[in-house]
A tleap script that builds the chain and sets N, CA, C and O, in Angstrom:
source leaprc.protein.ff14SB
mol = sequence {
  NMET SER ARG ILE GLY GLU LYS LEU ARG ILE
  LEU ARG ASN ARG TYR GLY LEU THR SER ARG
  GLU LEU GLY ALA GLU LEU GLY VAL SER ASN
  THR TYR ILE LEU GLN ILE GLU LYS GLY LYS
  ARG ARG PRO SER ILE ASP VAL VAL ALA GLU
  ILE SER ARG PHE PHE GLU VAL SER ALA ASP
  VAL LEU ILE LYS ASP GLU LEU GLU LEU CGLU
}
set mol.1.N position { 0.840 -1.190 0.000 }
set mol.1.CA position { 0.000 0.000 0.000 }
set mol.1.C position { 0.883 1.250 0.000 }
set mol.1.O position { 1.886 1.321 0.709 }
set mol.2.N position { 0.504 2.183 -0.772 }
set mol.2.CA position { 1.264 3.422 -0.899 }
set mol.2.C position { 1.120 4.289 0.348 }
set mol.2.O position { 0.089 4.262 1.020 }
set mol.3.N position { 2.131 5.033 0.638 }
set mol.3.CA position { 2.108 5.946 1.785 }
set mol.3.C position { 1.866 7.377 1.327 }
set mol.3.O position { 2.246 8.326 2.013 }
set mol.4.N position { 1.240 7.529 0.178 }
set mol.4.CA position { 1.025 8.858 -0.372 }
set mol.4.C position { 0.212 9.747 0.567 }
set mol.4.O position { 0.448 10.953 0.630 }
set mol.5.N position { -0.735 9.169 1.291 }
set mol.5.CA position { -1.535 9.954 2.230 }
set mol.5.C position { -0.692 10.557 3.339 }
set mol.5.O position { -0.852 11.725 3.692 }
set mol.6.N position { 0.203 9.753 3.884 }
set mol.6.CA position { 1.102 10.253 4.927 }
set mol.6.C position { 2.005 11.351 4.381 }
set mol.6.O position { 2.220 12.375 5.030 }
set mol.7.N position { 2.521 11.127 3.198 }
set mol.7.CA position { 3.409 12.113 2.577 }
set mol.7.C position { 2.662 13.404 2.296 }
set mol.7.O position { 3.198 14.493 2.500 }
set mol.8.N position { 1.427 13.288 1.829 }
set mol.8.CA position { 0.624 14.474 1.561 }
set mol.8.C position { 0.390 15.269 2.846 }
set mol.8.O position { 0.504 16.494 2.849 }
set mol.9.N position { 0.066 14.575 3.928 }
set mol.9.CA position { -0.149 15.250 5.208 }
set mol.9.C position { 1.124 15.951 5.686 }
set mol.9.O position { 1.068 17.085 6.162 }
set mol.10.N position { 2.261 15.283 5.560 }
set mol.10.CA position { 3.537 15.876 5.963 }
set mol.10.C position { 3.819 17.137 5.149 }
set mol.10.O position { 4.170 18.178 5.704 }
set mol.11.N position { 3.665 17.034 3.839 }
set mol.11.CA position { 3.925 18.188 2.977 }
set mol.11.C position { 2.964 19.334 3.271 }
set mol.11.O position { 3.370 20.492 3.356 }
set mol.12.N position { 1.701 19.002 3.425 }
set mol.12.CA position { 0.696 20.035 3.714 }
set mol.12.C position { 1.036 20.758 5.008 }
set mol.12.O position { 0.964 21.985 5.076 }
set mol.13.N position { 1.404 20.002 6.029 }
set mol.13.CA position { 1.763 20.606 7.318 }
set mol.13.C position { 3.047 21.423 7.225 }
set mol.13.O position { 3.154 22.480 7.847 }
set mol.14.N position { 4.017 20.944 6.455 }
set mol.14.CA position { 5.266 21.688 6.261 }
set mol.14.C position { 5.008 23.071 5.678 }
set mol.14.O position { 5.661 24.049 6.042 }
set mol.15.N position { 4.055 23.130 4.777 }
set mol.15.CA position { 3.721 24.391 4.124 }
set mol.15.C position { 2.697 25.203 4.913 }
set mol.15.O position { 2.324 26.303 4.505 }
set mol.16.N position { 2.246 24.662 6.036 }
set mol.16.CA position { 1.301 25.369 6.892 }
set mol.16.C position { -0.065 25.553 6.263 }
set mol.16.O position { -0.723 26.571 6.479 }
set mol.17.N position { -0.492 24.572 5.484 }
set mol.17.CA position { -1.767 24.668 4.791 }
set mol.17.C position { -2.839 23.821 5.459 }
set mol.17.O position { -2.552 22.750 5.996 }
set mol.18.N position { -4.057 24.300 5.423 }
set mol.18.CA position { -5.187 23.478 5.845 }
set mol.18.C position { -5.590 22.597 4.667 }
set mol.18.O position { -5.178 22.837 3.532 }
set mol.19.N position { -6.385 21.593 4.941 }
set mol.19.CA position { -6.863 20.741 3.847 }
set mol.19.C position { -7.731 21.553 2.889 }
set mol.19.O position { -7.740 21.289 1.686 }
set mol.20.N position { -8.442 22.516 3.400 }
set mol.20.CA position { -9.286 23.379 2.556 }
set mol.20.C position { -8.415 24.224 1.614 }
set mol.20.O position { -8.717 24.349 0.428 }
set mol.21.N position { -7.337 24.800 2.149 }
set mol.21.CA position { -6.434 25.616 1.337 }
set mol.21.C position { -5.760 24.778 0.244 }
set mol.21.O position { -5.675 25.192 -0.912 }
set mol.22.N position { -5.286 23.592 0.636 }
set mol.22.CA position { -4.633 22.733 -0.339 }
set mol.22.C position { -5.623 22.268 -1.398 }
set mol.22.O position { -5.306 22.252 -2.587 }
set mol.23.N position { -6.812 21.894 -0.970 }
set mol.23.CA position { -7.837 21.485 -1.915 }
set mol.23.C position { -8.134 22.571 -2.932 }
set mol.23.O position { -8.292 22.290 -4.121 }
set mol.24.N position { -8.210 23.812 -2.466 }
set mol.24.CA position { -8.464 24.941 -3.372 }
set mol.24.C position { -7.318 25.094 -4.369 }
set mol.24.O position { -7.554 25.363 -5.547 }
set mol.25.N position { -6.087 24.925 -3.911 }
set mol.25.CA position { -4.925 25.027 -4.803 }
set mol.25.C position { -4.915 23.929 -5.861 }
set mol.25.O position { -4.498 24.148 -6.998 }
set mol.26.N position { -5.385 22.732 -5.465 }
set mol.26.CA position { -5.342 21.584 -6.363 }
set mol.26.C position { -6.626 21.412 -7.166 }
set mol.26.O position { -6.681 20.599 -8.089 }
set mol.27.N position { -7.653 22.172 -6.817 }
set mol.27.CA position { -8.926 22.056 -7.526 }
set mol.27.C position { -9.759 20.860 -7.101 }
set mol.27.O position { -10.535 20.316 -7.887 }
set mol.28.N position { -9.587 20.451 -5.831 }
set mol.28.CA position { -10.376 19.346 -5.278 }
set mol.28.C position { -10.929 19.779 -3.926 }
set mol.28.O position { -10.540 20.823 -3.402 }
set mol.29.N position { -11.820 18.994 -3.366 }
set mol.29.CA position { -12.407 19.345 -2.074 }
set mol.29.C position { -11.469 19.009 -0.924 }
set mol.29.O position { -10.577 18.170 -1.051 }
set mol.30.N position { -11.689 19.682 0.199 }
set mol.30.CA position { -10.893 19.366 1.387 }
set mol.30.C position { -11.205 17.957 1.878 }
set mol.30.O position { -10.340 17.296 2.454 }
set mol.31.N position { -12.424 17.494 1.657 }
set mol.31.CA position { -12.804 16.136 2.045 }
set mol.31.C position { -11.971 15.112 1.276 }
set mol.31.O position { -11.523 14.112 1.838 }
set mol.32.N position { -11.773 15.369 0.001 }
set mol.32.CA position { -10.957 14.484 -0.832 }
set mol.32.C position { -9.522 14.434 -0.305 }
set mol.32.O position { -8.925 13.362 -0.212 }
set mol.33.N position { -8.976 15.603 0.039 }
set mol.33.CA position { -7.618 15.665 0.605 }
set mol.33.C position { -7.544 14.829 1.876 }
set mol.33.O position { -6.623 14.029 2.040 }
set mol.34.N position { -8.507 15.010 2.775 }
set mol.34.CA position { -8.504 14.274 4.039 }
set mol.34.C position { -8.671 12.778 3.816 }
set mol.34.O position { -8.066 11.981 4.532 }
set mol.35.N position { -9.479 12.380 2.839 }
set mol.35.CA position { -9.645 10.958 2.548 }
set mol.35.C position { -8.348 10.349 2.026 }
set mol.35.O position { -8.018 9.211 2.359 }
set mol.36.N position { -7.621 11.090 1.222 }
set mol.36.CA position { -6.315 10.611 0.745 }
set mol.36.C position { -5.373 10.460 1.931 }
set mol.36.O position { -4.706 9.435 2.075 }
set mol.37.N position { -5.321 11.481 2.780 }
set mol.37.CA position { -4.420 11.442 3.931 }
set mol.37.C position { -4.728 10.284 4.872 }
set mol.37.O position { -3.817 9.717 5.476 }
set mol.38.N position { -5.993 9.932 5.002 }
set mol.38.CA position { -6.393 8.837 5.901 }
set mol.38.C position { -6.332 7.469 5.231 }
set mol.38.O position { -6.603 6.450 5.867 }
set mol.39.N position { -5.975 7.446 3.944 }
set mol.39.CA position { -5.874 6.183 3.231 }
set mol.39.C position { -7.209 5.623 2.781 }
set mol.39.O position { -7.287 4.456 2.395 }
set mol.40.N position { -8.251 6.419 2.822 }
set mol.40.CA position { -9.574 5.956 2.417 }
set mol.40.C position { -9.804 6.071 0.917 }
set mol.40.O position { -10.684 5.409 0.369 }
set mol.41.N position { -9.012 6.914 0.248 }
set mol.41.CA position { -9.080 7.071 -1.204 }
set mol.41.C position { -7.682 7.164 -1.753 }
set mol.41.O position { -6.759 7.635 -1.088 }
set mol.42.N position { -7.543 6.709 -2.971 }
set mol.42.CA position { -6.280 6.874 -3.689 }
set mol.42.C position { -6.469 7.989 -4.697 }
set mol.42.O position { -7.482 8.031 -5.395 }
set mol.43.N position { -5.515 8.883 -4.779 }
set mol.43.CA position { -5.666 9.997 -5.722 }
set mol.43.C position { -5.509 9.527 -7.160 }
set mol.43.O position { -4.793 8.569 -7.449 }
set mol.44.N position { -6.191 10.220 -8.041 }
set mol.44.CA position { -6.031 9.934 -9.471 }
set mol.44.C position { -4.635 10.371 -9.893 }
set mol.44.O position { -3.965 11.121 -9.183 }
set mol.45.N position { -4.212 9.901 -11.037 }
set mol.45.CA position { -2.896 10.282 -11.557 }
set mol.45.C position { -2.829 11.793 -11.789 }
set mol.45.O position { -1.775 12.403 -11.611 }
set mol.46.N position { -3.948 12.391 -12.184 }
set mol.46.CA position { -3.980 13.843 -12.383 }
set mol.46.C position { -3.746 14.586 -11.076 }
set mol.46.O position { -3.038 15.592 -11.048 }
set mol.47.N position { -4.336 14.094 -10.000 }
set mol.47.CA position { -4.149 14.738 -8.695 }
set mol.47.C position { -2.724 14.520 -8.207 }
set mol.47.O position { -2.126 15.429 -7.632 }
set mol.48.N position { -2.174 13.339 -8.425 }
set mol.48.CA position { -0.770 13.091 -8.062 }
set mol.48.C position { 0.124 14.083 -8.797 }
set mol.48.O position { 1.055 14.635 -8.211 }
set mol.49.N position { -0.155 14.309 -10.066 }
set mol.49.CA position { 0.638 15.262 -10.847 }
set mol.49.C position { 0.500 16.677 -10.291 }
set mol.49.O position { 1.486 17.412 -10.224 }
set mol.50.N position { -0.703 17.064 -9.895 }
set mol.50.CA position { -0.916 18.395 -9.319 }
set mol.50.C position { -0.201 18.540 -7.982 }
set mol.50.O position { 0.405 19.577 -7.712 }
set mol.51.N position { -0.266 17.514 -7.150 }
set mol.51.CA position { 0.436 17.527 -5.856 }
set mol.51.C position { 1.935 17.679 -6.109 }
set mol.51.O position { 2.607 18.484 -5.464 }
set mol.52.N position { 2.442 16.902 -7.047 }
set mol.52.CA position { 3.859 16.935 -7.395 }
set mol.52.C position { 4.288 18.328 -7.837 }
set mol.52.O position { 5.313 18.838 -7.384 }
set mol.53.N position { 3.514 18.938 -8.713 }
set mol.53.CA position { 3.837 20.290 -9.193 }
set mol.53.C position { 3.749 21.319 -8.060 }
set mol.53.O position { 4.627 22.169 -7.910 }
set mol.54.N position { 2.689 21.228 -7.276 }
set mol.54.CA position { 2.480 22.218 -6.228 }
set mol.54.C position { 3.609 22.195 -5.192 }
set mol.54.O position { 4.130 23.243 -4.810 }
set mol.55.N position { 3.977 21.007 -4.747 }
set mol.55.CA position { 5.010 20.885 -3.707 }
set mol.55.C position { 6.422 20.758 -4.278 }
set mol.55.O position { 7.396 20.672 -3.531 }
set mol.56.N position { 6.523 20.746 -5.609 }
set mol.56.CA position { 7.811 20.634 -6.281 }
set mol.56.C position { 8.593 19.404 -5.844 }
set mol.56.O position { 9.778 19.475 -5.520 }
set mol.57.N position { 7.891 18.274 -5.844 }
set mol.57.CA position { 8.524 16.978 -5.588 }
set mol.57.C position { 8.190 16.063 -6.749 }
set mol.57.O position { 7.171 16.237 -7.418 }
set mol.58.N position { 9.035 15.106 -6.980 }
set mol.58.CA position { 8.814 14.158 -8.056 }
set mol.58.C position { 7.619 13.261 -7.727 }
set mol.58.O position { 7.425 12.873 -6.575 }
set mol.59.N position { 6.835 12.940 -8.731 }
set mol.59.CA position { 5.677 12.060 -8.539 }
set mol.59.C position { 6.111 10.693 -8.012 }
set mol.59.O position { 5.398 10.084 -7.215 }
set mol.60.N position { 7.277 10.204 -8.452 }
set mol.60.CA position { 7.709 8.892 -7.963 }
set mol.60.C position { 8.039 8.920 -6.482 }
set mol.60.O position { 7.896 7.900 -5.808 }
set mol.61.N position { 8.475 10.055 -5.956 }
set mol.61.CA position { 8.705 10.185 -4.508 }
set mol.61.C position { 7.377 10.041 -3.769 }
set mol.61.O position { 7.321 9.429 -2.703 }
set mol.62.N position { 6.323 10.597 -4.328 }
set mol.62.CA position { 5.007 10.493 -3.707 }
set mol.62.C position { 4.472 9.065 -3.752 }
set mol.62.O position { 3.836 8.600 -2.805 }
set mol.63.N position { 4.731 8.381 -4.846 }
set mol.63.CA position { 4.144 7.063 -5.070 }
set mol.63.C position { 4.897 5.941 -4.367 }
set mol.63.O position { 4.285 4.962 -3.939 }
set mol.64.N position { 6.209 6.068 -4.242 }
set mol.64.CA position { 7.009 5.020 -3.592 }
set mol.64.C position { 6.535 4.778 -2.164 }
set mol.64.O position { 6.029 5.685 -1.503 }
set mol.65.N position { 6.703 3.547 -1.698 }
set mol.65.CA position { 6.288 3.201 -0.340 }
set mol.65.C position { 7.181 3.792 0.743 }
set mol.65.O position { 6.762 3.926 1.893 }
set mol.66.N position { 8.406 4.142 0.379 }
set mol.66.CA position { 9.285 4.756 1.374 }
set mol.66.C position { 8.711 6.107 1.786 }
set mol.66.O position { 8.087 6.796 0.978 }
set mol.67.N position { 8.921 6.477 3.025 }
set mol.67.CA position { 8.362 7.717 3.552 }
set mol.67.C position { 9.314 8.899 3.392 }
set mol.67.O position { 9.017 10.000 3.855 }
set mol.68.N position { 10.448 8.680 2.742 }
set mol.68.CA position { 11.457 9.738 2.609 }
set mol.68.C position { 10.950 10.936 1.821 }
set mol.68.O position { 10.460 10.804 0.700 }
set mol.69.N position { 11.079 12.094 2.426 }
set mol.69.CA position { 10.791 13.355 1.763 }
set mol.69.C position { 11.945 14.272 2.051 }
set mol.69.O position { 12.510 14.250 3.144 }
set mol.70.N position { 12.299 15.083 1.072 }
set mol.70.CA position { 13.432 15.992 1.270 }
set mol.70.C position { 12.976 17.305 1.829 }
set mol.70.O position { 13.794 18.195 2.061 }
savepdb mol mol.pdb
quit
């Protein structure tokens, strides 16, 4: 199972963003963000790409099971 939800939460907190703020930046709802973070939903490839662009991290870093973030 991917740890993308954990990574998303870490990145969001690093940037001091609420789920509502991040959702607005990515064009999705805050509920969707929270569901990803809790592992209840997997993001679409388009959302992974948007997360990657927004936080300036490689998509493969988000997708890999390792929790390493720079």
